[in-house]
C-alpha positions as CSV (number, residue, x, y, z in Angstrom):
1,M,132.8,104.4,89.7
2,P,130.1,104.6,92.4
3,T,129.3,108.2,93.3
4,Q,130.4,109.3,96.7
5,D,126.7,109.8,97.8
6,S,125.7,106.2,96.8
7,T,128.8,104.8,98.5
8,K,128.0,106.8,101.6
9,A,124.4,105.5,101.5
10,V,125.6,101.9,101.3
11,L,128.1,102.4,104.2
12,Q,125.4,104.1,106.3
13,H,123.0,101.2,105.7
14,W,125.5,98.6,106.8
15,R,127.0,100.6,109.7
16,E,124.0,102.5,111.1
17,T,120.6,101.6,109.6
18,L,120.6,97.9,109.4
19,P,124.0,96.6,110.4
20,K,122.6,93.0,110.8
21,D,120.7,93.0,107.5
22,R,120.6,89.7,105.7
23,L,124.0,88.4,104.4
24,A,122.5,88.1,100.9
25,H,122.0,91.9,100.8
26,L,125.6,92.5,101.9
27,V,127.0,90.2,99.2
28,R,124.8,91.9,96.6
29,D,126.0,95.3,97.7
30,V,129.7,94.3,97.5
31,A,129.1,92.8,94.0
32,R,127.3,95.9,92.9
33,M,130.0,98.2,94.1
34,Q,132.7,95.9,92.5
35,T,130.8,96.0,89.2
36,K,130.5,99.8,89.2
37,A,134.2,100.1,89.9
38,L,135.1,97.7,87.1
39,Q,132.5,99.3,84.7
40,A,134.2,102.7,85.1
41,R,137.6,101.2,84.2
42,L,136.3,99.1,81.3
43,V,134.4,102.1,79.7
44,E,137.8,103.8,79.3
45,H,138.7,101.0,76.8
46,G,135.4,101.0,75.0
47,V,134.1,97.7,76.6
48,S,130.8,97.4,78.4
49,F,130.5,95.3,81.5
50,G,128.0,93.0,79.6
51,H,130.9,92.2,77.1
52,W,133.4,91.7,79.9
53,A,131.7,88.4,81.0
54,F,131.8,87.0,77.4
55,L,135.4,88.1,76.9
56,R,136.5,86.4,80.0
57,I,134.9,83.1,79.0
58,L,136.4,83.3,75.5
59,W,139.9,84.1,76.8
60,I,139.7,80.8,78.7
61,Q,138.1,78.8,75.9
62,D,137.7,80.3,72.5
63,G,135.3,79.0,69.8
64,Q,132.3,78.2,72.0
65,T,128.8,78.2,70.6
66,Q,126.4,80.9,71.7
67,R,124.5,78.4,73.8
68,Q,127.7,77.5,75.6
69,L,128.4,81.2,76.2
70,S,125.0,81.7,77.6
71,E,125.3,78.8,80.0
72,A,128.9,79.8,81.1
73,A,127.7,83.5,81.6
74,G,124.5,82.5,83.2
75,V,122.3,84.6,80.9
76,M,119.5,83.8,78.5
77,E,120.4,83.1,74.9
78,P,118.8,86.3,73.5
79,T,121.0,88.4,75.7
80,T,124.0,86.4,74.5
81,F,122.9,86.9,70.9
82,S,122.6,90.7,71.4
83,A,126.0,90.9,73.1
84,V,127.7,88.8,70.5
85,K,126.2,90.8,67.7
86,A,127.5,94.1,69.3
87,M,130.9,92.6,70.0
88,E,131.1,91.5,66.4
89,A,130.3,95.0,65.3
90,L,133.1,96.3,67.5
91,G,135.6,93.8,66.0
92,L,136.1,91.9,69.2
93,I,134.8,88.5,68.0
94,E,133.7,86.8,64.8
95,R,131.1,84.1,64.4
96,R,131.7,81.2,62.1
97,H,130.7,77.6,61.5
98,L,133.3,74.9,62.0
99,A,134.2,72.7,59.0
100,G,131.6,70.0,58.7
101,N,129.1,71.5,61.1
102,R,126.6,73.9,59.5
103,K,124.3,73.7,62.5
104,N,126.2,75.5,65.3
105,M,127.6,79.0,65.0
106,H,130.8,79.3,67.1
107,V,132.2,82.6,68.6
108,F,135.9,83.3,68.2
109,L,138.0,86.2,69.5
110,T,139.6,88.4,66.9
111,D,143.1,89.6,67.4
112,K,141.6,92.8,68.9
113,G,139.4,90.9,71.3
114,R,142.4,88.7,72.4
115,A,144.6,91.7,72.9
116,L,142.2,93.2,75.3
117,E,143.0,90.5,77.9
118,S,146.3,92.0,78.8
119,V,144.7,95.4,79.1
120,L,141.4,94.5,80.9
121,V,142.4,91.7,83.3
122,P,144.7,94.0,85.3
123,L,141.8,96.4,85.7
124,A,139.7,93.6,87.3
125,E,142.7,92.7,89.4
126,E,143.0,96.3,90.5
127,V,139.3,96.3,91.7
128,N,140.0,93.1,93.6
129,A,143.1,94.5,95.2
130,I,141.2,97.6,96.2
131,C,138.4,95.4,97.8
132,V,140.9,93.6,100.1
133,Q,143.5,96.2,100.6
134,S,143.0,96.6,104.4
135,M,142.5,92.8,104.9
136,S,145.2,90.4,106.0
137,P,145.8,87.4,103.6
138,R,144.3,85.2,106.3
139,T,141.1,87.2,106.3
140,V,140.9,87.1,102.5
141,A,141.4,83.3,102.6
142,T,138.6,83.1,105.3
143,V,136.1,85.2,103.2
144,R,137.0,83.2,100.1
145,K,136.4,79.9,102.0
146,A,133.1,81.1,103.5
147,L,131.8,82.3,100.1
148,L,132.6,79.0,98.5
149,E,130.9,77.1,101.3
150,M,127.8,79.3,100.7
151,I,127.8,78.4,97.0
152,E,128.3,74.7,97.9
153,N,125.3,74.9,100.4
154,L,123.0,76.6,97.8
155,A,124.1,74.0,95.2
156,A,123.2,71.2,97.5
157,D,119.9,72.8,98.2
158,E,119.2,73.2,94.6
159,A,120.2,69.5,93.9
160,E,117.7,68.4,96.6
161,G,115.0,70.3,94.7
162,T,113.9,72.2,97.8
163,E,110.7,74.0,97.2
164,P,110.2,77.4,98.9
165,T,107.7,77.3,101.7
């Protein structure tokens, strides 16, 4: 979990130092604090935050290639390779070729990796609940809508191939 000093520094920044700092920085700080809170919970179960992303992907669609995992997680393939190798050593996944396809290596959850879903997902839900505990359902819906619109705006900008000036 974030230390009280680092949390106080973030709060001071947003409340006193630069309360109107760029929205991107605010979103980043929220994400960092959520990540730290979840990391602290995951480590109690021997799972790193880096493995969390891949587990989430595999819980939704098991048997993906390492390239598919990289794309879904938004990380480079060497990062995925290292994570998959470590997760395999921990007994969370296994890599194997599908019958008739010796080219691609597919990643599958083991029983141990699959069983973690019922343990770890509630931890992420807990962090999310903490984040919104003082907000009304209407406010949460508004924040969600605004963040999705931001993603859509950035996706449209990317599709237009806008070059930075």
